[in-house]
Steps between C-alpha positions, in 0.01 A plus 500: 500500500679225302598576144321321220736261319632625168448171322220288359492194726301291251744576221792404725333170592455429129868575432608279788264223389656499155851488646417217742309317226797512269781433751330320789534558872868415540600660169362838605710692751396800707737708290323377185166605649630839613644564154190381312263692726732800513484504879759548771516232772317711759218579258478137397465379859252777583287409198512119516662390825713224353584308186272217618209737561540649153525153348169407666341810349632405156367144532161642596507743208599226256217275622246783494592585142458137391164476673375824343607391152326164539182662636497750212531214251208322670282809466597542136505136383313297762658236722623257234610783271703648785672169563573467129633856467712507814794283378585737215459799731745377764784454252449830320859629491397865480342505845763346728870499583500117511267233372534245781252548784640716783305300759633166376853638479472611863372161616785328315764739632387518862260212555753254640586746775154513664509868409201729564549660158471159333192429711347828387574421133355152545188649657455723196544199270233315698262795470559514125430129474174566686408765243570253220281241674219754531523578128488129419189464721336792321592350163342173614184681609481654150552151346828606339694244705366155582382453856679165518826684574599621844553878485782496757686231305457699179627812674812325633579359156433835333727684744770239446469546123530878540809473717661266248403733217661794676825311552494390135451862396832586668684252277652579163349340189176398670174612343319595822207646307444159340502339846255763625268416208530128582396568860204707381399240240518225762235678703247472216527121521371511859146551377484153344365227728 
């Protein structure tokens, strides 16, 4: 009978996610992962198979966390309130090792190489854009956003604003909270015909 692993797989994926998020794919070596996860090479390979397989798990975890946070905001504040609250949430320094989006960083780092990891990150970005579009459609149905706007176009612009916000938040002497408020305030103007 195989022994049960002596580690918390979910906790290790979270640790690896934070390391990859901060350093990127190329900036994170196997030795870095083994040290951070406190695993020997054999245990690492038995648990995750490869660096690429673990990176995929961390991309999935990152995307799942973003989706859950957005869905929780929608339940608490409604569709438009969620879209208005999300910018401040994503740059909250206390909850992440980096402010720039891990998915966008992956696409930028690996996208020119036709890499499957970049494709996976891009797929997650597309799904998130779809969630934003759905929230815009729901806000339109509730008459909080004018129906004259295309929800998919609003979602693309919103996601672009968020990605720019997150890069700005990485810079020194930039008031990212003010930018987050500007994004949120801009959404209120969408209700006017």
